[in-house]
CHARMM internal coordinates of N, CA and C (Angstrom, degrees):
IC EDIT
DIST 1 N 1 CA 1.4392
DIST 1 CA 1 C 1.5120
ANGL 1 N 1 CA 1 C 109.78
DIST 1 C 2 N 1.3658
ANGL 1 CA 1 C 2 N 117.50
DIHE 1 N 1 CA 1 C 2 N -39.71
DIST 2 N 2 CA 1.4686
ANGL 1 C 2 N 2 CA 118.83
DIHE 1 CA 1 C 2 N 2 CA -177.57
DIST 2 CA 2 C 1.5701
ANGL 2 N 2 CA 2 C 109.11
DIHE 1 C 2 N 2 CA 2 C -67.51
DIST 2 C 3 N 1.3412
ANGL 2 CA 2 C 3 N 118.09
DIHE 2 N 2 CA 2 C 3 N -26.50
DIST 3 N 3 CA 1.4474
ANGL 2 C 3 N 3 CA 120.77
DIHE 2 CA 2 C 3 N 3 CA -179.52
DIST 3 CA 3 C 1.6020
ANGL 3 N 3 CA 3 C 108.51
DIHE 2 C 3 N 3 CA 3 C -67.63
DIST 3 C 4 N 1.3016
ANGL 3 CA 3 C 4 N 113.75
DIHE 3 N 3 CA 3 C 4 N -36.87
DIST 4 N 4 CA 1.4891
ANGL 3 C 4 N 4 CA 119.03
DIHE 3 CA 3 C 4 N 4 CA -179.06
DIST 4 CA 4 C 1.5775
ANGL 4 N 4 CA 4 C 108.26
DIHE 3 C 4 N 4 CA 4 C -67.41
DIST 4 C 5 N 1.2665
ANGL 4 CA 4 C 5 N 116.68
DIHE 4 N 4 CA 4 C 5 N -42.38
DIST 5 N 5 CA 1.5239
ANGL 4 C 5 N 5 CA 121.15
DIHE 4 CA 4 C 5 N 5 CA 179.32
DIST 5 CA 5 C 1.4941
ANGL 5 N 5 CA 5 C 108.24
DIHE 4 C 5 N 5 CA 5 C -67.95
DIST 5 C 6 N 1.3352
ANGL 5 CA 5 C 6 N 119.33
DIHE 5 N 5 CA 5 C 6 N -41.06
DIST 6 N 6 CA 1.4428
ANGL 5 C 6 N 6 CA 118.91
DIHE 5 CA 5 C 6 N 6 CA -178.07
DIST 6 CA 6 C 1.5548
ANGL 6 N 6 CA 6 C 108.75
DIHE 5 C 6 N 6 CA 6 C -69.99
DIST 6 C 7 N 1.3004
ANGL 6 CA 6 C 7 N 119.40
DIHE 6 N 6 CA 6 C 7 N -38.32
DIST 7 N 7 CA 1.4440
ANGL 6 C 7 N 7 CA 121.86
DIHE 6 CA 6 C 7 N 7 CA 176.17
DIST 7 CA 7 C 1.5141
ANGL 7 N 7 CA 7 C 112.54
DIHE 6 C 7 N 7 CA 7 C -59.95
DIST 7 C 8 N 1.3076
ANGL 7 CA 7 C 8 N 115.98
DIHE 7 N 7 CA 7 C 8 N -43.36
DIST 8 N 8 CA 1.4930
ANGL 7 C 8 N 8 CA 120.96
DIHE 7 CA 7 C 8 N 8 CA 178.59
DIST 8 CA 8 C 1.5478
ANGL 8 N 8 CA 8 C 110.22
DIHE 7 C 8 N 8 CA 8 C -62.69
DIST 8 C 9 N 1.3297
ANGL 8 CA 8 C 9 N 116.27
DIHE 8 N 8 CA 8 C 9 N -42.31
DIST 9 N 9 CA 1.4815
ANGL 8 C 9 N 9 CA 119.94
DIHE 8 CA 8 C 9 N 9 CA -178.25
DIST 9 CA 9 C 1.5611
ANGL 9 N 9 CA 9 C 108.44
DIHE 8 C 9 N 9 CA 9 C -68.53
DIST 9 C 10 N 1.2729
ANGL 9 CA 9 C 10 N 119.42
DIHE 9 N 9 CA 9 C 10 N -39.39
DIST 10 N 10 CA 1.4913
ANGL 9 C 10 N 10 CA 121.50
DIHE 9 CA 9 C 10 N 10 CA 177.72
DIST 10 CA 10 C 1.5274
ANGL 10 N 10 CA 10 C 110.32
DIHE 9 C 10 N 10 CA 10 C -68.51
DIST 10 C 11 N 1.3124
ANGL 10 CA 10 C 11 N 117.58
DIHE 10 N 10 CA 10 C 11 N -38.68
DIST 11 N 11 CA 1.5037
ANGL 10 C 11 N 11 CA 121.29
DIHE 10 CA 10 C 11 N 11 CA 178.04
DIST 11 CA 11 C 1.5443
ANGL 11 N 11 CA 11 C 110.39
DIHE 10 C 11 N 11 CA 11 C -66.09
DIST 11 C 12 N 1.2681
ANGL 11 CA 11 C 12 N 116.55
DIHE 11 N 11 CA 11 C 12 N -42.75
DIST 12 N 12 CA 1.4736
ANGL 11 C 12 N 12 CA 122.71
DIHE 11 CA 11 C 12 N 12 CA 179.79
DIST 12 CA 12 C 1.4997
ANGL 12 N 12 CA 12 C 111.45
DIHE 11 C 12 N 12 CA 12 C -64.49
DIST 12 C 13 N 1.3707
ANGL 12 CA 12 C 13 N 116.45
DIHE 12 N 12 CA 12 C 13 N -41.84
DIST 13 N 13 CA 1.4292
ANGL 12 C 13 N 13 CA 119.73
DIHE 12 CA 12 C 13 N 13 CA -179.98
DIST 13 CA 13 C 1.5028
ANGL 13 N 13 CA 13 C 109.36
DIHE 12 C 13 N 13 CA 13 C -68.07
DIST 13 C 14 N 1.3106
ANGL 13 CA 13 C 14 N 117.84
DIHE 13 N 13 CA 13 C 14 N -39.54
DIST 14 N 14 CA 1.4699
ANGL 13 C 14 N 14 CA 121.16
DIHE 13 CA 13 C 14 N 14 CA 177.79
DIST 14 CA 14 C 1.5059
ANGL 14 N 14 CA 14 C 111.49
DIHE 13 C 14 N 14 CA 14 C -62.94
DIST 14 C 15 N 1.3162
ANGL 14 CA 14 C 15 N 116.62
DIHE 14 N 14 CA 14 C 15 N -42.05
DIST 15 N 15 CA 1.4757
ANGL 14 C 15 N 15 CA 120.03
DIHE 14 CA 14 C 15 N 15 CA 179.41
DIST 15 CA 15 C 1.4950
ANGL 15 N 15 CA 15 C 110.93
DIHE 14 C 15 N 15 CA 15 C -64.75
DIST 15 C 16 N 1.3346
ANGL 15 CA 15 C 16 N 118.10
DIHE 15 N 15 CA 15 C 16 N -45.10
DIST 16 N 16 CA 1.4622
ANGL 15 C 16 N 16 CA 119.55
DIHE 15 CA 15 C 16 N 16 CA 175.60
DIST 16 CA 16 C 1.4812
ANGL 16 N 16 CA 16 C 115.25
DIHE 15 C 16 N 16 CA 16 C -62.69
DIST 16 C 17 N 1.2870
ANGL 16 CA 16 C 17 N 118.46
DIHE 16 N 16 CA 16 C 17 N -35.06
DIST 17 N 17 CA 1.4462
ANGL 16 C 17 N 17 CA 124.02
DIHE 16 CA 16 C 17 N 17 CA 175.39
DIST 17 CA 17 C 1.5270
ANGL 17 N 17 CA 17 C 110.96
DIHE 16 C 17 N 17 CA 17 C -63.97
DIST 17 C 18 N 1.2854
ANGL 17 CA 17 C 18 N 117.80
DIHE 17 N 17 CA 17 C 18 N -46.72
DIST 18 N 18 CA 1.4915
ANGL 17 C 18 N 18 CA 121.74
DIHE 17 CA 17 C 18 N 18 CA 179.15
DIST 18 CA 18 C 1.5039
ANGL 18 N 18 CA 18 C 110.49
DIHE 17 C 18 N 18 CA 18 C -63.76
DIST 18 C 19 N 1.3448
ANGL 18 CA 18 C 19 N 116.79
DIHE 18 N 18 CA 18 C 19 N -42.84
DIST 19 N 19 CA 1.4767
ANGL 18 C 19 N 19 CA 120.78
DIHE 18 CA 18 C 19 N 19 CA -179.07
DIST 19 CA 19 C 1.4985
ANGL 19 N 19 CA 19 C 109.82
DIHE 18 C 19 N 19 CA 19 C -65.72
DIST 19 C 20 N 1.3373
ANGL 19 CA 19 C 20 N 118.78
DIHE 19 N 19 CA 19 C 20 N -37.87
DIST 20 N 20 CA 1.4537
ANGL 19 C 20 N 20 CA 122.41
DIHE 19 CA 19 C 20 N 20 CA 179.21
DIST 20 CA 20 C 1.5751
ANGL 20 N 20 CA 20 C 110.83
DIHE 19 C 20 N 20 CA 20 C -68.93
DIST 20 C 21 N 1.3070
ANGL 20 CA 20 C 21 N 116.02
DIHE 20 N 20 CA 20 C 21 N -36.08
DIST 21 N 21 CA 1.5007
ANGL 20 C 21 N 21 CA 119.10
DIHE 20 CA 20 C 21 N 21 CA 178.11
DIST 21 CA 21 C 1.4680
ANGL 21 N 21 CA 21 C 113.14
DIHE 20 C 21 N 21 CA 21 C -69.57
DIST 21 C 22 N 1.3569
ANGL 21 CA 21 C 22 N 118.24
DIHE 21 N 21 CA 21 C 22 N -26.72
DIST 22 N 22 CA 1.4563
ANGL 21 C 22 N 22 CA 119.57
DIHE 21 CA 21 C 22 N 22 CA -175.84
DIST 22 CA 22 C 1.5127
ANGL 22 N 22 CA 22 C 110.88
DIHE 21 C 22 N 22 CA 22 C -84.99
DIST 22 C 23 N 1.2837
ANGL 22 CA 22 C 23 N 120.05
DIHE 22 N 22 CA 22 C 23 N 10.83
DIST 23 N 23 CA 1.4794
ANGL 22 C 23 N 23 CA 120.80
DIHE 22 CA 22 C 23 N 23 CA 174.60
DIST 23 CA 23 C 1.5198
ANGL 23 N 23 CA 23 C 108.74
DIHE 22 C 23 N 23 CA 23 C 121.66
DIST 23 C 24 N 1.3225
ANGL 23 CA 23 C 24 N 120.70
DIHE 23 N 23 CA 23 C 24 N -30.57
DIST 24 N 24 CA 1.3787
ANGL 23 C 24 N 24 CA 119.79
DIHE 23 CA 23 C 24 N 24 CA 177.92
DIST 24 CA 24 C 1.5217
ANGL 24 N 24 CA 24 C 116.07
DIHE 23 C 24 N 24 CA 24 C 77.31
DIST 24 C 25 N 1.3130
ANGL 24 CA 24 C 25 N 117.33
DIHE 24 N 24 CA 24 C 25 N 4.84
DIST 25 N 25 CA 1.4668
ANGL 24 C 25 N 25 CA 123.38
DIHE 24 CA 24 C 25 N 25 CA -175.65
DIST 25 CA 25 C 1.5354
ANGL 25 N 25 CA 25 C 109.46
DIHE 24 C 25 N 25 CA 25 C -102.22
DIST 25 C 26 N 1.3042
ANGL 25 CA 25 C 26 N 116.29
DIHE 25 N 25 CA 25 C 26 N 41.15
DIST 26 N 26 CA 1.4668
ANGL 25 C 26 N 26 CA 120.85
DIHE 25 CA 25 C 26 N 26 CA -178.01
DIST 26 CA 26 C 1.5613
ANGL 26 N 26 CA 26 C 110.05
DIHE 25 C 26 N 26 CA 26 C -86.56
DIST 26 C 27 N 1.3054
ANGL 26 CA 26 C 27 N 115.37
DIHE 26 N 26 CA 26 C 27 N 124.11
DIST 27 N 27 CA 1.5124
ANGL 26 C 27 N 27 CA 119.37
DIHE 26 CA 26 C 27 N 27 CA -175.25
DIST 27 CA 27 C 1.5012
ANGL 27 N 27 CA 27 C 107.88
DIHE 26 C 27 N 27 CA 27 C -90.21
DIST 27 C 28 N 1.2809
ANGL 27 CA 27 C 28 N 121.15
DIHE 27 N 27 CA 27 C 28 N 115.66
DIST 28 N 28 CA 1.4525
ANGL 27 C 28 N 28 CA 125.93
DIHE 27 CA 27 C 28 N 28 CA -179.31
DIST 28 CA 28 C 1.5343
ANGL 28 N 28 CA 28 C 109.91
DIHE 27 C 28 N 28 CA 28 C -110.29
DIST 28 C 29 N 1.2975
ANGL 28 CA 28 C 29 N 117.42
DIHE 28 N 28 CA 28 C 29 N 23.29
DIST 29 N 29 CA 1.4931
ANGL 28 C 29 N 29 CA 121.41
DIHE 28 CA 28 C 29 N 29 CA -175.38
DIST 29 CA 29 C 1.5210
ANGL 29 N 29 CA 29 C 112.03
DIHE 28 C 29 N 29 CA 29 C -85.06
DIST 29 C 30 N 1.3333
ANGL 29 CA 29 C 30 N 120.55
DIHE 29 N 29 CA 29 C 30 N -7.56
DIST 30 N 30 CA 1.4785
ANGL 29 C 30 N 30 CA 120.17
DIHE 29 CA 29 C 30 N 30 CA 174.06
DIST 30 CA 30 C 1.5188
ANGL 30 N 30 CA 30 C 110.03
DIHE 29 C 30 N 30 CA 30 C 103.87
DIST 30 C 31 N 1.3211
ANGL 30 CA 30 C 31 N 112.97
DIHE 30 N 30 CA 30 C 31 N -166.24
DIST 31 N 31 CA 1.4556
ANGL 30 C 31 N 31 CA 120.86
DIHE 30 CA 30 C 31 N 31 CA -176.58
DIST 31 CA 31 C 1.5561
ANGL 31 N 31 CA 31 C 110.06
DIHE 30 C 31 N 31 CA 31 C -70.07
DIST 31 C 32 N 1.2827
ANGL 31 CA 31 C 32 N 117.47
DIHE 31 N 31 CA 31 C 32 N 141.15
DIST 32 N 32 CA 1.4463
ANGL 31 C 32 N 32 CA 121.00
DIHE 31 CA 31 C 32 N 32 CA -177.05
DIST 32 CA 32 C 1.5266
ANGL 32 N 32 CA 32 C 109.87
DIHE 31 C 32 N 32 CA 32 C -113.46
DIST 32 C 33 N 1.2830
ANGL 32 CA 32 C 33 N 115.12
DIHE 32 N 32 CA 32 C 33 N 142.95
DIST 33 N 33 CA 1.4611
ANGL 32 C 33 N 33 CA 124.84
DIHE 32 CA 32 C 33 N 33 CA 175.85
DIST 33 CA 33 C 1.5143
ANGL 33 N 33 CA 33 C 110.11
DIHE 32 C 33 N 33 CA 33 C -135.15
DIST 33 C 34 N 1.2860
ANGL 33 CA 33 C 34 N 115.16
DIHE 33 N 33 CA 33 C 34 N 124.86
DIST 34 N 34 CA 1.4692
ANGL 33 C 34 N 34 CA 116.59
DIHE 33 CA 33 C 34 N 34 CA 179.98
DIST 34 CA 34 C 1.4826
ANGL 34 N 34 CA 34 C 113.37
DIHE 33 C 34 N 34 CA 34 C 138.37
DIST 34 C 35 N 1.3224
ANGL 34 CA 34 C 35 N 116.26
DIHE 34 N 34 CA 34 C 35 N -166.46
DIST 35 N 35 CA 1.4557
ANGL 34 C 35 N 35 CA 121.81
DIHE 34 CA 34 C 35 N 35 CA -175.66
DIST 35 CA 35 C 1.5250
ANGL 35 N 35 CA 35 C 114.85
DIHE 34 C 35 N 35 CA 35 C -76.03
DIST 35 C 36 N 1.3138
ANGL 35 CA 35 C 36 N 116.89
DIHE 35 N 35 CA 35 C 36 N -19.31
DIST 36 N 36 CA 1.4020
ANGL 35 C 36 N 36 CA 119.55
DIHE 35 CA 35 C 36 N 36 CA -177.32
DIST 36 CA 36 C 1.5490
ANGL 36 N 36 CA 36 C 113.90
DIHE 35 C 36 N 36 CA 36 C -85.02
DIST 36 C 37 N 1.2808
ANGL 36 CA 36 C 37 N 115.34
DIHE 36 N 36 CA 36 C 37 N 8.08
DIST 37 N 37 CA 1.4915
ANGL 36 C 37 N 37 CA 118.92
DIHE 36 CA 36 C 37 N 37 CA -178.77
DIST 37 CA 37 C 1.4957
ANGL 37 N 37 CA 37 C 110.15
DIHE 36 C 37 N 37 CA 37 C -85.78
DIST 37 C 38 N 1.2900
ANGL 37 CA 37 C 38 N 121.41
DIHE 37 N 37 CA 37 C 38 N 128.62
DIST 38 N 38 CA 1.4569
ANGL 37 C 38 N 38 CA 124.25
DIHE 37 CA 37 C 38 N 38 CA 177.55
DIST 38 CA 38 C 1.5088
ANGL 38 N 38 CA 38 C 111.83
DIHE 37 C 38 N 38 CA 38 C -111.26
DIST 38 C 39 N 1.3372
ANGL 38 CA 38 C 39 N 118.98
DIHE 38 N 38 CA 38 C 39 N 101.72
DIST 39 N 39 CA 1.4615
ANGL 38 C 39 N 39 CA 119.47
DIHE 38 CA 38 C 39 N 39 CA -177.22
DIST 39 CA 39 C 1.4644
ANGL 39 N 39 CA 39 C 111.26
DIHE 38 C 39 N 39 CA 39 C -99.98
DIST 39 C 40 N 1.3500
ANGL 39 CA 39 C 40 N 117.47
DIHE 39 N 39 CA 39 C 40 N -37.30
DIST 40 N 40 CA 1.4901
ANGL 39 C 40 N 40 CA 117.98
DIHE 39 CA 39 C 40 N 40 CA -175.02
DIST 40 CA 40 C 1.4924
ANGL 40 N 40 CA 40 C 111.70
DIHE 39 C 40 N 40 CA 40 C -89.32
DIST 40 C 41 N 1.3707
ANGL 40 CA 40 C 41 N 116.28
DIHE 40 N 40 CA 40 C 41 N -175.10
DIST 41 N 41 CA 1.4562
ANGL 40 C 41 N 41 CA 117.83
DIHE 40 CA 40 C 41 N 41 CA 176.61
DIST 41 CA 41 C 1.5215
ANGL 41 N 41 CA 41 C 110.19
DIHE 40 C 41 N 41 CA 41 C -71.74
DIST 41 C 42 N 1.2893
ANGL 41 CA 41 C 42 N 115.90
DIHE 41 N 41 CA 41 C 42 N 152.09
DIST 42 N 42 CA 1.5225
ANGL 41 C 42 N 42 CA 122.14
DIHE 41 CA 41 C 42 N 42 CA 177.71
DIST 42 CA 42 C 1.4911
ANGL 42 N 42 CA 42 C 108.36
DIHE 41 C 42 N 42 CA 42 C -58.79
DIST 42 C 43 N 1.3436
ANGL 42 CA 42 C 43 N 113.59
DIHE 42 N 42 CA 42 C 43 N 161.14
DIST 43 N 43 CA 1.4627
ANGL 42 C 43 N 43 CA 119.76
DIHE 42 CA 42 C 43 N 43 CA 179.65
DIST 43 CA 43 C 1.5079
ANGL 43 N 43 CA 43 C 111.22
DIHE 42 C 43 N 43 CA 43 C -62.85
DIST 43 C 44 N 1.3357
ANGL 43 CA 43 C 44 N 116.39
DIHE 43 N 43 CA 43 C 44 N -32.31
DIST 44 N 44 CA 1.4510
ANGL 43 C 44 N 44 CA 117.27
DIHE 43 CA 43 C 44 N 44 CA -175.99
DIST 44 CA 44 C 1.5788
ANGL 44 N 44 CA 44 C 111.29
DIHE 43 C 44 N 44 CA 44 C -80.48
DIST 44 C 45 N 1.3013
ANGL 44 CA 44 C 45 N 117.27
DIHE 44 N 44 CA 44 C 45 N -14.77
DIST 45 N 45 CA 1.4529
ANGL 44 C 45 N 45 CA 124.14
DIHE 44 CA 44 C 45 N 45 CA -178.71
DIST 45 CA 45 C 1.5137
ANGL 45 N 45 CA 45 C 111.07
DIHE 44 C 45 N 45 CA 45 C -92.16
DIST 45 C 46 N 1.3646
ANGL 45 CA 45 C 46 N 119.88
DIHE 45 N 45 CA 45 C 46 N 121.51
DIST 46 N 46 CA 1.4732
ANGL 45 C 46 N 46 CA 118.59
DIHE 45 CA 45 C 46 N 46 CA -177.27
DIST 46 CA 46 C 1.5786
ANGL 46 N 46 CA 46 C 107.98
DIHE 45 C 46 N 46 CA 46 C -74.24
DIST 46 C 47 N 1.2660
ANGL 46 CA 46 C 47 N 115.38
DIHE 46 N 46 CA 46 C 47 N 148.02
DIST 47 N 47 CA 1.4259
ANGL 46 C 47 N 47 CA 121.27
DIHE 46 CA 46 C 47 N 47 CA 178.99
DIST 47 CA 47 C 1.5492
ANGL 47 N 47 CA 47 C 109.10
DIHE 46 C 47 N 47 CA 47 C -74.78
DIST 47 C 48 N 1.3396
ANGL 47 CA 47 C 48 N 118.32
DIHE 47 N 47 CA 47 C 48 N 136.58
DIST 48 N 48 CA 1.4333
ANGL 47 C 48 N 48 CA 121.75
DIHE 47 CA 47 C 48 N 48 CA -176.14
DIST 48 CA 48 C 1.5636
ANGL 48 N 48 CA 48 C 105.55
DIHE 47 C 48 N 48 CA 48 C -90.94
DIST 48 C 49 N 1.3119
ANGL 48 CA 48 C 49 N 116.13
DIHE 48 N 48 CA 48 C 49 N 156.36
DIST 49 N 49 CA 1.4311
ANGL 48 C 49 N 49 CA 123.23
DIHE 48 CA 48 C 49 N 49 CA 177.87
DIST 49 CA 49 C 1.5053
ANGL 49 N 49 CA 49 C 109.83
DIHE 48 C 49 N 49 CA 49 C -72.70
DIST 49 C 50 N 1.2931
ANGL 49 CA 49 C 50 N 116.60
DIHE 49 N 49 CA 49 C 50 N 150.78
DIST 50 N 50 CA 1.4606
ANGL 49 C 50 N 50 CA 119.92
DIHE 49 CA 49 C 50 N 50 CA -178.85
DIST 50 CA 50 C 1.5526
ANGL 50 N 50 CA 50 C 108.79
DIHE 49 C 50 N 50 CA 50 C -78.37
DIST 50 C 51 N 1.3078
ANGL 50 CA 50 C 51 N 118.24
DIHE 50 N 50 CA 50 C 51 N 146.01
DIST 51 N 51 CA 1.4996
ANGL 50 C 51 N 51 CA 119.11
DIHE 50 CA 50 C 51 N 51 CA 176.75
DIST 51 CA 51 C 1.5240
ANGL 51 N 51 CA 51 C 113.25
DIHE 50 C 51 N 51 CA 51 C -59.68
DIST 51 C 52 N 1.3281
ANGL 51 CA 51 C 52 N 114.81
DIHE 51 N 51 CA 51 C 52 N 153.31
DIST 52 N 52 CA 1.4736
ANGL 51 C 52 N 52 CA 118.89
DIHE 51 CA 51 C 52 N 52 CA -178.75
DIST 52 CA 52 C 1.5060
ANGL 52 N 52 CA 52 C 111.73
DIHE 51 C 52 N 52 CA 52 C -60.67
DIST 52 C 53 N 1.2957
ANGL 52 CA 52 C 53 N 118.75
DIHE 52 N 52 CA 52 C 53 N -33.57
DIST 53 N 53 CA 1.4671
ANGL 52 C 53 N 53 CA 123.09
DIHE 52 CA 52 C 53 N 53 CA -177.08
DIST 53 CA 53 C 1.5522
ANGL 53 N 53 CA 53 C 108.89
DIHE 52 C 53 N 53 CA 53 C -66.44
DIST 53 C 54 N 1.2968
ANGL 53 CA 53 C 54 N 118.52
DIHE 53 N 53 CA 53 C 54 N -30.74
DIST 54 N 54 CA 1.4635
ANGL 53 C 54 N 54 CA 121.33
DIHE 53 CA 53 C 54 N 54 CA -178.55
DIST 54 CA 54 C 1.5385
ANGL 54 N 54 CA 54 C 112.81
DIHE 53 C 54 N 54 CA 54 C -73.24
DIST 54 C 55 N 1.3926
ANGL 54 CA 54 C 55 N 115.66
DIHE 54 N 54 CA 54 C 55 N -21.30
DIST 55 N 55 CA 1.4068
ANGL 54 C 55 N 55 CA 118.11
DIHE 54 CA 54 C 55 N 55 CA -177.47
DIST 55 CA 55 C 1.5281
ANGL 55 N 55 CA 55 C 113.04
DIHE 54 C 55 N 55 CA 55 C -83.63
DIST 55 C 56 N 1.2789
ANGL 55 CA 55 C 56 N 117.41
DIHE 55 N 55 CA 55 C 56 N -7.10
DIST 56 N 56 CA 1.4951
ANGL 55 C 56 N 56 CA 119.72
DIHE 55 CA 55 C 56 N 56 CA 179.02
DIST 56 CA 56 C 1.5771
ANGL 56 N 56 CA 56 C 106.91
DIHE 55 C 56 N 56 CA 56 C -80.17
DIST 56 C 57 N 1.3178
ANGL 56 CA 56 C 57 N 116.88
DIHE 56 N 56 CA 56 C 57 N 130.52
DIST 57 N 57 CA 1.4233
ANGL 56 C 57 N 57 CA 118.52
DIHE 56 CA 56 C 57 N 57 CA -178.51
DIST 57 CA 57 C 1.5921
ANGL 57 N 57 CA 57 C 110.71
DIHE 56 C 57 N 57 CA 57 C -63.00
DIST 57 C 58 N 1.3074
ANGL 57 CA 57 C 58 N 117.49
DIHE 57 N 57 CA 57 C 58 N 149.37
DIST 58 N 58 CA 1.4263
ANGL 57 C 58 N 58 CA 122.26
DIHE 57 CA 57 C 58 N 58 CA -176.78
DIST 58 CA 58 C 1.5440
ANGL 58 N 58 CA 58 C 110.26
DIHE 57 C 58 N 58 CA 58 C -60.99
DIST 58 C 59 N 1.3316
ANGL 58 CA 58 C 59 N 117.92
DIHE 58 N 58 CA 58 C 59 N -38.72
DIST 59 N 59 CA 1.4673
ANGL 58 C 59 N 59 CA 120.66
DIHE 58 CA 58 C 59 N 59 CA -178.57
DIST 59 CA 59 C 1.5499
ANGL 59 N 59 CA 59 C 110.17
DIHE 58 C 59 N 59 CA 59 C -62.60
DIST 59 C 60 N 1.2910
ANGL 59 CA 59 C 60 N 116.04
DIHE 59 N 59 CA 59 C 60 N -44.90
DIST 60 N 60 CA 1.4422
ANGL 59 C 60 N 60 CA 119.55
DIHE 59 CA 59 C 60 N 60 CA 178.28
DIST 60 CA 60 C 1.5255
ANGL 60 N 60 CA 60 C 113.17
DIHE 59 C 60 N 60 CA 60 C -65.74
DIST 60 C 61 N 1.3021
ANGL 60 CA 60 C 61 N 117.09
DIHE 60 N 60 CA 60 C 61 N -35.15
DIST 61 N 61 CA 1.4412
ANGL 60 C 61 N 61 CA 120.67
DIHE 60 CA 60 C 61 N 61 CA -179.67
DIST 61 CA 61 C 1.5218
ANGL 61 N 61 CA 61 C 109.94
DIHE 60 C 61 N 61 CA 61 C -71.51
DIST 61 C 62 N 1.3232
ANGL 61 CA 61 C 62 N 116.29
DIHE 61 N 61 CA 61 C 62 N -40.16
DIST 62 N 62 CA 1.5005
ANGL 61 C 62 N 62 CA 119.30
DIHE 61 CA 61 C 62 N 62 CA 178.63
DIST 62 CA 62 C 1.4739
ANGL 62 N 62 CA 62 C 111.50
DIHE 61 C 62 N 62 CA 62 C -70.97
DIST 62 C 63 N 1.3644
ANGL 62 CA 62 C 63 N 120.16
DIHE 62 N 62 CA 62 C 63 N -31.59
DIST 63 N 63 CA 1.4114
ANGL 62 C 63 N 63 CA 122.68
DIHE 62 CA 62 C 63 N 63 CA 176.47
DIST 63 CA 63 C 1.5662
ANGL 63 N 63 CA 63 C 110.87
DIHE 62 C 63 N 63 CA 63 C -69.03
DIST 63 C 64 N 1.3135
ANGL 63 CA 63 C 64 N 114.17
DIHE 63 N 63 CA 63 C 64 N -39.22
DIST 64 N 64 CA 1.4585
ANGL 63 C 64 N 64 CA 118.66
DIHE 63 CA 63 C 64 N 64 CA 178.55
DIST 64 CA 64 C 1.5086
ANGL 64 N 64 CA 64 C 110.10
DIHE 63 C 64 N 64 CA 64 C -67.11
DIST 64 C 65 N 1.3292
ANGL 64 CA 64 C 65 N 119.05
DIHE 64 N 64 CA 64 C 65 N -38.01
DIST 65 N 65 CA 1.4615
ANGL 64 C 65 N 65 CA 122.58
DIHE 64 CA 64 C 65 N 65 CA -178.96
DIST 65 CA 65 C 1.5361
ANGL 65 N 65 CA 65 C 109.12
DIHE 64 C 65 N 65 CA 65 C -68.67
DIST 65 C 66 N 1.3314
ANGL 65 CA 65 C 66 N 118.32
DIHE 65 N 65 CA 65 C 66 N -39.45
DIST 66 N 66 CA 1.4354
ANGL 65 C 66 N 66 CA 119.63
DIHE 65 CA 65 C 66 N 66 CA -177.11
DIST 66 CA 66 C 1.5496
ANGL 66 N 66 CA 66 C 109.88
DIHE 65 C 66 N 66 CA 66 C -74.76
DIST 66 C 67 N 1.2926
ANGL 66 CA 66 C 67 N 117.56
DIHE 66 N 66 CA 66 C 67 N -30.98
DIST 67 N 67 CA 1.4800
ANGL 66 C 67 N 67 CA 121.27
DIHE 66 CA 66 C 67 N 67 CA 174.99
DIST 67 CA 67 C 1.5150
ANGL 67 N 67 CA 67 C 112.69
DIHE 66 C 67 N 67 CA 67 C -69.63
DIST 67 C 68 N 1.3405
ANGL 67 CA 67 C 68 N 113.87
DIHE 67 N 67 CA 67 C 68 N -34.36
DIST 68 N 68 CA 1.4505
ANGL 67 C 68 N 68 CA 116.59
DIHE 67 CA 67 C 68 N 68 CA 178.36
DIST 68 CA 68 C 1.5560
ANGL 68 N 68 CA 68 C 112.30
DIHE 67 C 68 N 68 CA 68 C -71.23
DIST 68 C 69 N 1.3127
ANGL 68 CA 68 C 69 N 114.22
DIHE 68 N 68 CA 68 C 69 N -32.33
DIST 69 N 69 CA 1.5157
ANGL 68 C 69 N 69 CA 118.23
DIHE 68 CA 68 C 69 N 69 CA -178.64
DIST 69 CA 69 C 1.5133
ANGL 69 N 69 CA 69 C 112.28
DIHE 68 C 69 N 69 CA 69 C -76.32
DIST 69 C 70 N 1.3401
ANGL 69 CA 69 C 70 N 119.22
DIHE 69 N 69 CA 69 C 70 N -17.80
DIST 70 N 70 CA 1.4576
ANGL 69 C 70 N 70 CA 121.87
DIHE 69 CA 69 C 70 N 70 CA -178.69
DIST 70 CA 70 C 1.4781
ANGL 70 N 70 CA 70 C 110.46
DIHE 69 C 70 N 70 CA 70 C -88.54
END
COOR INIT
IC SEED 1 N 1 CA 1 C
IC BUILD
């Protein structure tokens, strides 16, 4: 039993160490709703172009996949 408790303490300490090394600014407050939510790229970051595979319509992609399997 004491090995289980010791293992938990070591694992928790390791997790806290890793989280602290990654900057420590991890938000554990849950899902956000409102104006303070940042989903897109920042204004200073330019938006990147979508990959070519994403521009193919889903219907055409599924038709190509079913044709290839036959």
